[in-house]
N, C-alpha and C positions, 0 to 999 in steps of 0.2 A: 504494500500500500504506500502510495506517495505521502511523504511527510512535509509539513510546513517548516518554515525557518525556526519556529519556536521548539521544534522537536515533538510537538503534539500530533498524534494521528488524527486523521479526519473524523474517525468515529468518536474520539474523545471530544473533539471540538463540537460535534453535533450534540453530544450529551450535555456539555457545559452550556451550550446555547439553549437547550431545552430547560435546564434548571433555572436559567435566568429569565426565561420567557413564560415559564409555567406550562410549556407543552410537554406532555409525557414522552420520554424517549423509548424507542423500541429497538432493541439490539438485533442486529442481523443474525439470522439463524446460522448456527455452526453445523458442520457435517454430522457431529455427534447428536445434536438435538434433532436433526432431520432423520437420522437413522432410528432414533428412539421412537419418533412419531410413526415412521413406516413400520417399525416392529409391531405396533398396535393395529395397523391397517392391513398388513400383508396376510394372505391366506396360503398356507403351504400346499404345494402340489406334490402328490404322491409319486407320480411318474409321468414321463412324456409318452410312454407306449400305450397304444389302444388296447382295450379289453380290460376285464376285471372291474373291481370296485371303482365307482366314479363319485363317491360321496365328497371327495375333495374338490369337485367341480361345482358343488352346489352354490358356493358364493358367487361364481361366475353367472349362474342362473339369475340371481338377484340383480347383478350388475347389468345384464342384458335386458331384464324386465320384459317389456312387450315389443321389443324391436323386431322388425320384419326382415331386415338385412343386417348381418353382423360381419364387418370387415375384419379379417384376422391376418395380420401382417407377418413379416419375417425380416430379420435384420441382415440376412444374407440370402442370396437366391439359391443356395444349394447346401443347406445343412440338414442332416437327418432329423435332429431334434425338433426343429420348427415344423417340418412336414409331418412327423409322427404325432406331435401334440395337436396339430390341426385335425388330423384323422380322429384322434381320441375325442377332441371337443365336438367334432361333427357327429360322431356316433352318439355321444351323450345328448346333444341337443335334439337329435332325431328321436331318441327314446323319451326324453324328459320335457322338451319344449315344442315338439311338433315341427321341427325344421325338416324340410324335404328336398332341398337342392344344395349341392356343392358346386360353387362357381369358381373357376380357375382363370388366372391371367393367361389365357390361351385363346386361339382363334375361335370364332363363333362356329364355323363348320367342323372344327375338331371336336368341340363340345357336343355337337349333334351326333357324330359318329360314336363317341363314348356313351352318350345318352341312349342310343339305340342298343348298345351292348348291355348297359345296366338295366334297361327296361325290358328288352326282348331277347337278350342273349345273341344278338346279331353281331357277327364278326368275332375276332379273337383279340383280346385286349393287348397282348404283347405286340402283335402285328400293327394294330391301330396306333399304339404309342410310338412304335418304331417309325412308322410312316408319317405321323403327324408332328411329333416332337423333334423337329430338326432346326438347325441354325439357331435363331433367337429363342426357340422353345425347347432346346435340348435339355434344359435344366429340369424339366418335368418328367423326363423319361427315366424314372427312378424306381427302385424297389418299393419305396414308400407309396408312391402314387399308384403303382400296380396293386399293392395290397389294399389300398382304399377302394379302387374300382372293383376289385373282386369281392370285397365285403359288401359293396352296394348291390352287386348282382345277387349275392347270396341273400341279402335282406329282401330283395324284391321277389325272390322265389318263395319266401315265407309270407310276404305281404303283397300279393299281386293286386289287391284292391286299394292299396295305399302306398304306392312306391316312392322311393327316393329317385332323384334325377341328378344329371350332371350337365353343366353348361360351361361354355367358354365365352368370355365377354370381349375378347380382343379382336384385332382386324388385320394383322400383317399378312394373313393368308386367307383366301376365300376359295374353298375346295370346289371341285367340279360338281359335287352334289347340289350345291346352291344353284348353279346355272341350270342344271337339269330340272330341279324342282320348279323354278320359275317358268321355264319354257314349257314344261309339261302342264303346268296350271294354265298358262295362256292358251295352249293347244286345246285344252278341254273346255275352257270357259269363254275365251275370246279368240277363236281360231283365225279371224280376219287380221289379228295383230301379230300372229306368229312370225310372219316374214320380217316384220319390222324389228321384233325382238332378236331374231336370229342375226340380223344385220348389225344391230347395236352391240351385241355380245361377241361378234365375230373376232376371233383371235384372242379373246380375253379368258376363256375357259381354260384352266390349267391342264397341261398335257405332260408336265414334268413333275419331279418330286418336290415336296414342300420347300426344302431348303434351296434347291436350285431355282425354283420359281421366285422366291423372295429375292434372291441375289440378282436374278435377271431383271426383275421389275425395278429394283432400286437403281440399277445401272442404265436404265433407259434415259434418253434425254428428257429434260424437264418439260419441254414443249409437248413431247409425245405423251408423257404421263398426264399432263393437263387435258389433252384430247381424250384420253381413255376415261378420265373422270367425267368429262362432259357427256360421253356416251352412256356410262352407267347411270348418271344423273337423269338423262332423258328417259331411259328405260324405267327407272323408279317413278318418275313423274307420270309417265304414261300409265303405269300399272295402278298408281294411286287414283287416277282419274276415272278408272273403270268402276261401275257399280259392283258391290260385293255379291249380289245375287242371293240365292237361298242359303249358301254355305258361307256364312260370315267368317267362321273359324279358318277355313281353307284360304279365303281371301287375305285375312290378316297374316297368316303364316307366309303366304307367297310374298306379300309386301315386305315382311320382315327379312325374308331371304334376299330379296332385291335390295333392301336397305343394307344388309351385310356386304353384299357385292359392292355397292356404292361406297360404303365406309372404307373398304380396302383401297379402291381407286382414289378416293379423296385423301386418304392417309398418305398416299405416295405423291399427291399432286401439289407438293410444296417444293420450293427451291431450297434444297438442303445445303447449298453453299451460302445462303443468306441467313445471317444470324437471327434476324427478327422472324423470318419465315420458319426457321427451325424451332424457335420458341413457340410459335403458333401451332406447329405440328404436334409438339408435346402436349399443349393444352387441348388440342383437338382429340388426341388419343385418349386422354383421361375422360373427356366429356363423352366420347363414344362408349367407353367401357361402362360408364355410369348409365348411359341411355339403355344399353343392352340389358344390364341387370334390372333396371326399372321396368323395361318391357317384359322381362321374364316373370318378375313377381306379379305384375298385373295380369298377364295372360295365363299363367299356370296357377296363380293363387297360392303359391308356396312361399315359405320363409327360407331365406338363403344365407348360407355361410359363404362368404366371399374371401377367397384366398389370393393374396397378392403381396407384393413387397410393402414394407412399412410405409414407404413414401406414397404409394398409390391409395392405401386405405386411410391415409391421414387427412386432417383438415387443412393443414398449412404445409407448403412445400419445404423440404430441407435444402433445396437448391433453387431458390426463386428466380435466379438469373436465367435458368434454362427450363424450369418447370413452373409456369406461373400459377396454375390451379390444378389441384389433384382430384382424383376420382372421389375420394372421401368427401371433399367439399361439395362437389356436384351432387352426390347422393344426399348429403345433409340438406342442401337446398331443395331437393325434390321430396325427401321423405321426412324431414324434420327429425324428431326424436325417435322415429322408427328406424333410423340408422344409428348403429353403435360401432365405434372404431376401437379395435384391440391391437396394440402394438407390442413388439418384442424387443428386448435387449438381452445381451449376453456378456459375460465377463471375460471368457477366454474360449478358445476352441478352433475348429477347423471348418473349411468350406471349399467348394469347387468354384473356380472362376477362370476367365480367360486371361492368360498372362500377356505381357507386352509382346511376346514372340508369336502370339496368335494361337497358342496351344492351351487347351483346358488342363488346368493343374489343380492340385490340392494345396491350399495354403493353411498355415496354422498361426494363430495369433496368441501371444501370451496375455497376461493380465492387463486389463484396461488401465490407461495412464492416469496420473494425478489430474484433478480438475475435470474429469469426464463424468458424465451421468452414471456410467456403469461402475466406476470406482466406488461411489457412495452406495449405489443400489446393492452391490454385492456384500456390503457390510451388514445388511439387514439379516435378521436371525435365520429365516428359512433359506435353504440352499436354492430352491426353486419356488417361485410364488407368483400369485396374481394379486393386484391391488387396484382398487377403483380410484383413479386419479381425480375424479370429481368430488369425492368425499374425504380425501386424505386429510388428516388433522393438521393444524398448524403445529410446528413451523414447516412441515413438509409441503403443504399446499403452495405457498409462494415459491419455494425452492423448485418445485416441479414445473412452475410456469416460467422459469428463467432458462434461456438458451445457453447450452454449453456443449463441448465436443461429445459426439455420440457416433458410434459405428453404424454406418448405413451403406452396406456393400451390395452392389448390383452384380451384373454379369461379368464385369472386368475388374481386375485388381493388379496393382495397387490403386486405391481410391482414397482420397483424403477424408478425414472425419468431417462431419457437418455439425454446425451449431444448431441443436434442436431443443426446443422447449417441450418436454414430453406431454405436459397437461394441456398445452395448446394444440398438440397434434392428435392426441388420442383421448378416449374416455377411460380406457382400461389398459393396464400394462402387465405383461407377463415377463418376468426376469428369470433367465436361466444362468446357472453358474458356469456350465461348460456345454459346448455343443460339438458334434462330430460331423464331418463331411458326409453328405448323402452319397449313396451308392448309385452311380449312373449306370444305366443299362446300355447294351449295344455299342460299347466303346472299346 
């Protein structure tokens, strides 16, 4: 702390001023008093692994209350403990709170393929994941996600009249199934428009693998990408203008598939060499993911556990220069208190990420450094715990609203820590003492 020429600290000067003016002085909270307050508010977690007794998750039920969408984050994009605990939380909320959809930060069409598997047993999950989780999405091709999907299928065999569902809310890939479903619908209901739709979608339906398609799309000239978005936009507009007819559900589904196609094209119709347009592209992505989750809850009537990075489920961006508004903020705007954000922190451990040489590697981090959020959080008595940031007692509450260095690791590493105010970003926090890298499949 900077000292004045008299040698008195700024804190002491404030106290002296308060004594002379009659204003009561409030000492800044120390890390010890913050830890003591969090000790009273934290609820111990028994394990991250799914299955078995879930009574330790009952406090989370109260924190979630009547929310329809619960965003559950992750402090890295590839640590087993985050994925496993999300699986455990989802199973618990299915059984105790009536949640029925698991949403993943994955393409809309990928979610539909996995949903067909969990609902009807269509396809083979290992193959679907291998084909769909490529390039930007390889982080989801893990033993943890396979276990979750297989549990969902097993659950639906036992509960065919009240099934769980799987959805993807992202847009970097629009699979050929979407194009086929739209054109099939048009052929059945508006055959006179089929030739026009065929022309608008010409050359856009993917004929290559997911990763190759994404790579090729991103490398197309900016002008060409803009023209492609104009075509998908015209197709969407034309479909929306048609009367729904007797089968409103089929019409709404076809419009949503055409919307997903257009979302992909528009997501690439930014000039990625322009800093402002790149920032707009990031905002667009989070708005689209929120739109898709909101559409799903409205049209299926199900409550959703939304799995994504901490940054996406949060209310405020951890990197506002590049990400101006996050999915969590868009969902709060639309759903109000019916959306709840749950963030993660960890003290030490490992994860997978892309190294500077372009190869996916496992990284291991030691204890969080002095001055970080995690350094103080790990001094709280439980090893792993959940805490409601909205009701944490003083002096923890103001401490939680102050920004300080926090690990927020995406698909690439090294990545600098970001200054994050936990209570401004999330409603609930789960802190884990140690995490281990996820086991990636097909590598």
